[in-house]
N, C-alpha and C positions, 0 to 999 in steps of 0.2 A: 501436618499442614496447616498454614493460618486459614483463618476464615475468607480473606481477601484471595488467597491463593486458589482455595475451593471453588470461590467465584469465577474467576478468571479460567479456570479449568473446566468448568461447567459450559461458560459462554462458549469456550471453544469448541467443545463437543456439541453443542447446537449449532455452532457455524458450520461444522463439518457435516452435520447431518443435513442441515439446509443444502448444502452444496452437492452433495451426493444425490440427494433427493432432486435435485434441478437437473444434475447430469443425467440420471435415469430418465426422467422425463423427456428430456431432449432427445437422447436416444432413441426412445420410442416414437418420438414424434419425426424423427429424420431415418426412419427404417428405409428408406430409399437410397440413403447417403450412408451407407456404413463405414465404419471406421475399423479397420483390422489392423493396419500397420503405421506407426509413426516412426519417423526418422528426426534425429536431433543433432543439428550442428552445434557441438558444446564450446561456444568461443566466449573469449573475456576473461579466462584466468588469468592471464599475466597483468592485464590492465587492472584487475581486481585486488591483486597484491600489490602493484606499484602505487595506486592511490592509497595504499594502507603503509607504504614504505617497508614493504616486506619483499622477500626473495621471489622470484616466478615460481620457484619449487612450492612455496605455500600457496599458491593459487591454484596450483595444480592438484594439491592436496585438499585444498577447499572445494574443489570441483568434484572429487570423488564423493564427497559427502553428498553434494547436490543431486549427483546421478543415484545415490542409495535412497535418497527423499522420493526422486521422480519413478524410481522402481519400485517402489513400497506402494505408492499412490497408485500407479497403473496396475500393479497387482490388486491391491486391496478394493479397489474400486472396477475391477473387471471392465477397465478402459478401452484396451487394444488386447489383440493376440500377439502382436510382434512390436518390438521396439528395436530400433537399429541405432547405434550411438557411435558418432565419428570421435574416436579416441586418439588417432594417430594416422596422418595422412603420409604418402609416400614423397611429400614435398617438405614434411616436418624433420627429415634428415639433413635439412640445410640448416637448422637452427644450431647454436653453440653446443658442443661437444657434451659440456657437463650437463646442459637441459635435456638432450637426449638419453643420456644414460640416466638421469634421475626418472624421467618418463617410463624408461623400461623397467626400473625398480618398482616403481608405483604401480605400474600395470601387474607386474608379476606379483607384488604383494598383496595387490586388492584380491585379485583371483584366489589366492592362497586363503585371505582371511575372510571373504565372501562366500565361497564355493559350497560349503555344507550346509548354510544357511538357505541359499537359493535351490539346492539341491532338496532339502525339506519342503521347500516352498513350491516344490514341481516346478520349478523354471528349468527350461531349455537353454543352455548356450551353444552359440554356433559363432565363426569367426569368417569373416569377409576381410580378404586381403591376401597380401604375399606372406603367407608364414615363414617360407623358407629363407628370407634375408632377415629375419629376428634373431638374437642372441638363443643358443640351445636352450637355457633356462626358462626362457619366455615360450619358446615352442613347445617345451614340456608342458608348461603349466596350462597352454591353451589346448593341448591334446588330451591330456587328463580331465580338464573340465568338460570337453566336448563329450568325452565318452562316457564319464560318469552321470551326466544328465540328458543322453541322447533320447532315452526312453521317457522322459517326463512329458505330460502332457497339458502342462500349464502355458503361462506365457513364455515365450521364445524372444530372448535378448541376443541379436547380432552383435557382436564385437568388430566395430570396423578399426582395426588396426594394422598400420602399414597399410592403408586400402588407399586405391584412388581411383576415379572413375576411368580415365582413360588408360591406365595400367590394366584395369579390368577387360577393357575392350580388347587391347593389345593380346592378352593372355586367351582371349576367347579366339579372336583371329588365328592366332599360333595353332591354336588346338584343333581348328576346324580344318586349316591346312595340313597338319599332321594326321587328321582322321580321312584325308581325302574327300573332303565334302565336295559335291559337285556343285559349281559356282550358279547354276541355273537354280538349284534347289534351295538356295540361300534366301529365307525370307526372316521376318521379324521373330517369329517362333522359333526358328532352328537358332537364331543369334542369342534369343533368351535362355534358351536350354544352354548353352556353353557360358553362361555369366556365374559369378559366384553364387548369385542369388536363385539359379534355378530351383524349381518348384516352390518359390516365395511369392507372394502376392507384392505388388509394387507398392511403394508409400503412399498412403492417401494422405498424409500429411507431412509436411516437412517444417519444422521449428528450428529457427535459428536465433541466438542468443546474441548480445551486445551489439544489437542495432545494424550489423553489416548486412549489405544488400548484395550479396553474391552466392554463388552456389559452390565454391570452393574444390570444385573436382569431386563432388559428393554423389554417387548414385545418378549419375548423368542420364544414363538409358532408362533407369527405372522411375526417375522421377518427372517423366517427359509431360504427365498430366498431373501430378501430386499439386496439393494446395498448399501454399506456404502462409508460415505464421513468423514474422520476425518481431522479437521484441527487444528493447533497449537494456535489458536487465542484464547484468554480468551473469555467466553461467554459475558461480559458486553461490549466487543469490537466488537464482530460481529453485521453486519448491511446489509444493502441491497446489497452493492457487493458482500458480501460474500454468501447470500443465492444464487443469481446469478451465482457465480462460483460454487457451488455445483451443482446446476440445469444444467450447462453447462457441468459439469464430468458427471452427470448421463446420458445426453442426447448422449454421446458418448459411452456408454457400449452397450455390447450385452448381453441382459439376455435369458439364455436358458433354466433353470429351470430344469438342470439335461439333457436336450435334446442336440443333436447336431445341429448345424445350417447349413441347407442344403444351399450351394449357388444356387442362381436362374441365369439361362441362360442370 
């Protein structure tokens, strides 16, 4: 390593150390505003590829790299207990067949490549969505990853693959009817217990990349009072500094949940 390379490496380590200290300080300062669950709408893979005159598949592959960076940062910095990532929606089946098949293959290959490392890092993997509509090899990969990591106690990653918020509510209603639920007994707590996210905390923060200002059918019920952070950066370019910036923005907000914050004396 050259002297200049060592200098840049040292500067980067100093920068990361400062950011980590700043993050820890803010987390302590805003202990009344805990951050347990981050959900991410990973948007912009196709545009990233198009601007580089590459096939859309190259953008999706680059997006996997961004996800790995974010997971590593969230785990290393102990930022959050749960991370939900929107990888494939129930509406994405409408895309060209070749792109859908490529996404299925990429998802399968990513699980296979990363599973053992995530398991060693004590990460627990869960799946949110309609698994029965997926190809058999993808279903098998999902089930194996869930089974292998089910007892891990570190960060939980929810893989939202073939997920849709409306589909989730439809599935919940169907199951409540099948179970013979008394209409008079139906309340928010009961509905929540029939969702894919049962026994999970609602997302505190929803991050959306690529500058789009819409929810895209993602965690409709659960994100009723989530804080939103939208960045123009395309998902493949999203990294450690961007994740820390979103957490910093969240730490400065006041969450009222419909209440009025009473000033303290």
